[in-house]
Every structure is written in C-alpha cells, then in structure tokens.
C-alpha positions, 0 to 999 in steps of 0.5 A: 668736068670731072669722073662724077659729072661724067657719069652723072652724064652716061646715068642720066642718058642711060635712065632718061631713054630707057624708063623714058621708053617704057613709061612713055610707050605706055602713055602713048599706047594706053590712050589716057595719060589717067589710070582710072576714072577722072571724074572732077578734071577740077581736081588736080595739082596746080600748075602741073595740072596732074590728077588728085583723084586717079593714077596719073602717068606724067609724073612718072613720065616727067621724072624719067625725062628730066633724069637727063639734067639731073644727075649732071647736076648731082654729079657736078656737087659730087665731083666737089666731094672726095665720094663722087662716083659712089655718090652718083652712083646712090643717086642714079639707083634712088632716082630709078626706084622713085620714078618706077616707083611713082609708075607702079602708084600710077599703074594701080589707080592711086594718085600721086597726092591724094586730096 
C-alpha cells in the first residue's frame, strides 16, 4: 500500500473510533435513535428506515462506523495521484465535518431528509 492508503487507514481508524464512541454512546444513552416524537412511523427513508420526520441519530452513527472503509478506499485512489497525502487529509477533515454536522442536525430534531 502507498502512503495515502496507509494514511487513510489511520485516519479511518481514528475517526471511526472517536466519532463512533461519541455518537454511539449518545445513541445508547438516549434510549431511542430518534430525537423528537416520531408520530408517523411510516415516514422513513426506504431501505435504511431513517426518519424523515424528526432527528435520527443513525445516519451520523452510520458515517462514523464506515469511515473505517471509506477513507482507506479514498487513499487507494489518492495514491494514483501526485497529491495523495493532502487529498486524504482533506478527505478526513471533510468526512469528520460531515459526520459531526449530521450529528448536530439530529440533536436539533431535524430529519436528514424532510418529506
């Protein structure tokens, strides 16, 4: 593996561990994956079952867990360029920011996709 892939493995492991512990810990302590009252259980995103009515912690948890796969894959691609390390660092920062933004959105009671 090239340097960007190795960096992607480290970034993925660290981001996945830290954000999964934080988001998963909150999810487990919250007693529900919803933030708000899901009055219409049929209002969910097909396949995933994520709420389209109230805040749902599962999308942020999903992203935090899958950083472990996504960032090394980006690293594999980035190794083919001459800017591999900067690409993987940028991807790690953007991925983390997106995950934290989804977590904050869910905590505010807003659905991922409102229908």
